C-alpha positions in Angstrom: 111.0 66.7 106.9 107.4 66.5 108.9 105.4 63.4 109.2 102.8 63.7 106.7 106.0 63.6 104.4 107.2 60.4 105.4 103.8 58.9 105.0 103.3 59.9 101.3 106.9 58.9 100.9 106.5 55.4 102.3 104.6 54.0 99.5 107.5 55.2 97.0 110.3 53.5 99.0 108.0 50.5 99.2 107.6 50.5 95.3 111.7 51.0 95.0 112.5 47.9 96.8 111.2 46.4 93.9 113.0 48.3 91.4 116.3 47.7 92.6 119.1 49.6 90.5 120.6 47.6 88.1 123.2 50.0 86.2 125.9 51.6 87.8 127.1 55.0 85.7 130.4 55.7 87.6 131.7 52.2 86.5 129.6 52.3 82.9 129.3 54.9 79.9 124.9 54.3 80.1 124.1 54.4 76.4 120.9 56.6 77.1 119.8 58.9 80.1 116.3 60.1 80.1 115.8 63.9 81.3 112.3 64.5 82.8 111.0 68.1 82.8 107.3 67.5 82.0 106.9 71.1 83.6 105.9 74.9 82.5 108.1 76.7 80.1 110.1 78.9 82.7 110.9 75.3 84.9 112.7 73.7 81.3 114.0 76.7 80.3 116.7 76.4 83.1 117.0 72.9 82.8 118.6 73.2 79.6 122.1 73.7 80.6 121.9 70.3 81.8 122.3 68.9 78.6 125.2 70.4 77.6 126.8 69.3 81.2 125.9 65.6 80.1 127.1 65.7 76.6 130.4 66.3 78.2 130.5 63.9 80.6 129.0 61.3 77.7 129.6 62.3 74.7 128.5 59.3 72.7 125.0 58.8 75.4 121.9 59.5 73.6 120.0 61.9 75.9 115.9 61.8 75.8 114.1 65.1 77.5 111.0 63.8 78.4 108.7 67.1 78.5 105.2 68.5 77.9 104.4 68.3 74.3 103.9 72.2 75.4 107.6 72.2 76.2 109.0 71.0 72.5 109.8 74.2 70.9 112.3 74.8 73.5 114.6 72.1 72.4 114.3 72.5 68.4 117.7 73.1 67.0 119.2 71.7 70.4 122.4 70.1 69.5 122.7 68.5 73.1 119.4 66.6 72.6 119.0 63.5 70.7 115.6 62.6 70.8 112.0 64.9 72.9 109.8 62.4 74.3 106.3 63.7 74.8 105.6 63.5 79.0 102.2 65.5 79.0 102.0 63.9 83.2 99.2 66.4 85.4 101.4 67.4 87.9 103.9 70.4 88.2 102.6 72.8 85.4 99.5 74.6 84.3 99.1 73.2 81.0 97.4 70.2 82.3 93.7 71.0 83.4 93.1 67.8 85.4 96.0 67.9 87.9 94.0 65.1 90.9 95.5 62.1 92.6 92.8 60.4 90.1 94.4 61.5 87.0 97.7 61.3 88.3 97.7 57.8 88.9 95.0 57.3 85.6 98.6 58.5 83.8 101.0 56.5 85.2 99.4 53.6 84.6 97.7 53.8 81.6 98.8 56.8 79.5 100.0 55.7 75.9 103.0 58.5 76.7 104.0 56.1 79.7 103.3 52.6 78.0 105.8 53.9 74.8 108.6 54.8 77.5 107.9 51.1 78.5 108.4 49.5 75.4 111.9 50.8 74.5 112.6 48.1 77.2 113.8 51.3 79.6 116.9 53.5 80.3 120.0 52.9 82.2 119.6 56.2 83.6 117.0 58.9 84.4 116.7 62.3 86.1 113.7 63.6 87.7 114.9 67.1 87.5 112.2 68.7 90.1 111.8 65.4 92.2 109.1 64.6 93.4 106.6 61.4 94.3 105.4 60.9 90.9 108.3 61.8 89.3 110.1 58.8 90.8 107.3 56.3 90.5 107.2 57.6 86.6 110.8 56.6 86.2 110.6 53.0 88.0 107.5 52.8 85.7 109.7 54.2 82.4 112.3 50.7 83.6 115.1 53.5 84.7 117.9 51.1 85.4 119.1 54.1 88.0 117.6 57.0 89.0 118.5 60.4 90.3 115.8 62.8 92.3 115.8 65.7 94.8 115.5 65.1 98.5 113.7 68.0 100.7 110.5 69.4 98.3 108.4 67.7 96.8 109.6 63.7 97.8 110.2 60.6 95.6 113.8 60.4 96.6 113.6 57.4 98.4 113.1 55.8 95.0 116.1 56.9 93.9 119.6 55.7 93.1 121.4 59.1 94.0 119.7 62.8 95.0 121.1 66.3 95.4 119.3 68.4 98.6 117.1 71.2 97.8 118.5 74.2 98.9 117.1 77.4 97.8 119.6 78.2 94.9 119.2 79.2 91.0 117.3 76.5 89.6 119.5 75.8 86.4 122.2 75.5 88.9 120.3 72.8 91.0 119.8 71.1 87.4 124.1 71.2 87.2 123.9 69.7 90.6 122.3 66.6 89.2 125.0 66.4 86.5 127.3 66.2 88.7 126.4 63.4 90.5 127.3 61.8 87.2 130.4 63.4 87.3 130.0 66.2 84.9 132.3 68.6 85.7 132.6 70.5 82.6 130.1 72.9 83.1 128.6 75.4 81.6 126.8 78.3 82.7 123.4 78.2 84.5 121.5 80.6 82.5 119.2 79.0 79.6 119.9 77.6 76.2 118.3 78.6 72.9 119.6 77.9 69.7 117.7 79.5 66.4 117.7 78.9 62.9 118.2 81.1 60.8 114.5 81.4 59.5 113.2 82.5 62.8 116.0 85.3 62.8 115.1 86.0 59.8 111.3 86.7 60.5 112.1 88.7 63.9 114.2 90.8 62.2 110.8 91.3 59.6 108.5 91.7 62.5 111.2 94.5 63.7 111.1 96.3 60.6 107.9 96.7 60.6 107.2 98.6 63.2 107.7 102.0 61.4 110.6 103.5 64.0 113.6 105.5 61.7 116.1 106.5 64.0 119.8 105.9 63.9 119.2 104.3 67.3 116.4 102.6 68.6 115.8 101.0 71.6 113.9 97.4 70.8 111.7 96.4 73.8 109.6 93.3 74.8 107.1 93.1 77.2 105.5 90.8 78.7 102.1 91.5 80.0 100.6 88.4 81.4 101.7 85.5 83.5 100.9 81.8 84.1 100.1 82.6 87.2 97.3 85.6 87.0 98.2 87.1 90.6 101.8 87.5 89.2 101.1 90.0 86.3 100.6 93.8 87.2 97.8 95.5 86.0 98.2 96.0 82.2 96.9 100.2 82.7 100.5 100.3 85.0 101.9 98.2 81.7 100.6 101.1 79.6 101.5 104.1 82.0 105.3 103.4 82.3 105.5 102.4 78.3 104.5 105.8 77.9 106.6 107.2 80.4 109.7 104.8 79.0 109.0 106.1 75.3 109.6 109.5 76.2 112.6 108.9 78.2 114.0 107.1 75.6 113.4 109.8 72.9 114.8 112.5 75.3 117.8 110.6 75.1 117.7 110.8 71.4 116.6 107.7 70.1 114.3 106.1 68.8 111.7 103.3 70.8 110.2 100.8 69.1 107.9 98.5 71.3 106.2 95.0 71.0 104.1 93.4 72.9 104.3 89.6 73.4 102.7 86.7 74.8 99.7 84.0 74.1 96.5 84.4 73.1 94.9 85.0 76.3 97.2 87.2 76.4 95.7 89.6 73.4 93.2 91.0 75.6 96.1 92.2 78.2 97.9 93.6 75.6 95.1 95.4 74.3 94.2 97.2 77.4 98.2 98.2 77.8 98.2 99.6 74.3 95.1 101.8 75.4 96.5 103.2 78.7 99.2 104.3 76.5 97.6 106.2 73.3 98.4 106.7 70.6 101.6 109.0 70.4 103.6 105.6 71.5 104.8 103.2 69.3 103.7 100.3 70.6 102.0 96.7 68.7 101.0 93.5 70.0 101.9 90.0 68.3 100.6 88.3 70.9 98.7 84.4 70.0 100.0 86.0 66.2 103.1 84.5 66.3 105.0 80.9 67.1 107.0 80.4 70.5 109.9 80.2 68.7 109.3 83.5 66.9 109.3 85.4 70.3 112.5 83.7 71.1 113.6 85.5 68.5 112.0 88.3 68.6 113.7 88.4 72.1 117.4 88.0 71.0 117.0 91.1 68.6 115.7 93.2 70.9 117.3 96.2 73.3 115.9 95.6 76.7 113.1 92.8 78.2 110.6 94.0 80.5 108.2 91.4 82.3 106.3 90.0 84.9 107.9 86.6 86.8 107.4 84.3 83.7 108.7 82.4 81.1 110.1 85.3 79.4 112.3 86.4 81.5 114.3 83.3 81.5 114.3 83.5 77.6 115.7 86.7 77.9 118.2 85.3 79.9 119.1 82.9 77.5 120.4 85.6 75.1 121.9 88.0 78.2 119.5 90.8 77.5 118.8 93.5 79.9 115.6 92.4 82.1 113.3 94.4 84.0 111.1 92.2 86.1 108.1 93.2 87.9 107.5 91.6 91.3 104.4 91.8 93.2 101.6 90.5 94.0 101.6 86.8 95.2 105.2 87.1 95.4 105.9 88.4 99.0 109.9 87.4 99.2 112.0 88.9 96.3 115.2 88.0 97.7 114.3 84.1 97.4 112.8 84.5 94.0 115.7 85.7 92.5 117.8 83.8 94.4 115.9 80.6 92.6 114.5 82.3 89.5 117.2 85.4 89.1 120.1 85.6 86.8 123.0 88.2 87.0 123.1 91.4 85.8 122.3 92.5 83.4 118.8 91.1 85.3 117.0 93.6 87.9 113.5 93.4 89.6 111.8 96.2 90.6 109.7 95.0 94.0 107.1 96.9 96.0 109.2 98.9 98.8 107.3 97.4 101.6 104.0 95.0 101.6 100.6 95.6 103.2 99.9 91.7 104.8 97.0 90.2 103.2 96.8 92.1 100.3 98.2 91.3 96.8 96.9 93.6 94.5 98.2 96.7 96.6 101.7 94.9 96.2 103.1 96.3 93.9 106.1 98.5 93.1 105.4 102.2 91.5 105.3 103.1 87.7 107.8 105.6 88.2 110.3 103.0 89.8 109.9 99.9 87.2 110.6 103.3 84.5 113.7 103.9 85.9 114.8 100.7 85.8 114.1 100.1 82.2 115.4 103.3 81.5 118.6 102.3 83.3 118.8 99.3 81.9 118.5 101.2 78.7 121.3 103.3 78.8 123.6 100.7 80.4 122.9 98.6 77.2 123.7 101.6 75.0 127.1 102.3 76.5 127.9 98.5 76.3 127.2 98.7 72.6 128.9 101.9 72.4 131.8 100.1 73.5 131.8 97.5 71.3 131.5 99.9 68.6 
């Protein structure tokens, strides 16, 4: 840890001296545990297995999720979460525009959301899943009597009673390691968890049925053309060119191909460009910005294959164990590190450039042909799995 990190850590350590531990989870059962994850959608999704691990360890404890208000749909209908509280923290997410130091301090000391947490009289245990200076101070401000964080990432560990060491490991497994600090031994798979309602499944089925593809076997392909970080998004025209070849390859195998592009309202122009590039001969349509996030989850749950940039949808696909092809390039120059932290076991696969051009992120993308090959291979493998089950 460098001297700059230690210098920033010093105030957290000092504040922590005034917030000594007042609870021992190794001796007593906590009345409530606050899990802080006010980050982006994908990061919250990777944390969801932690709630099941904590429920197995503490069946009677109230589990509270402190997340950005935008993340509520991820936790709806989750049987392991007792309460969701909004923490629209201005750090470590792309949803709060003003992430200045001034706004961070204003949030910690003046936010009504933090005031509401303090008014509860504190919580027995709090976990800052990301691990940060701001998260540690937030736990102290919220009156957490016992705090868990991360050492070696973004600080805050000196204000905690326990912490995991940061390592380049799968994000969901890192969250479960924090549960292990509390004695959790019955651990679920480090894979996101989403719990759909019957109504959500029915709405997704209606959307798929509206595609007009009537074949005995139809490959349903969900595509995400956007990304939270623009430099992680493959060009829409490349997506369109790939969709043409994917549809041709699937139809050559005797199957129908129904393609739905998903995303937010901000992705609508990219979706339109991809559809235009694909041309009229491909059964592709966009619902980007037109359906709620929970319906996007349900569409993925009924898909055959998912094609996406490195973004939220790859975690949604992992929740349903869907064959997934992730296009990696642009500002992601170390695909092995990316997959070690954010990837999943098969049927997940990523496609990266065969070689990188230093200082030219716009050129660092895999070819259309390699992406098409990966999707068709995933579709073949899915067809074989379905045949085995049948």
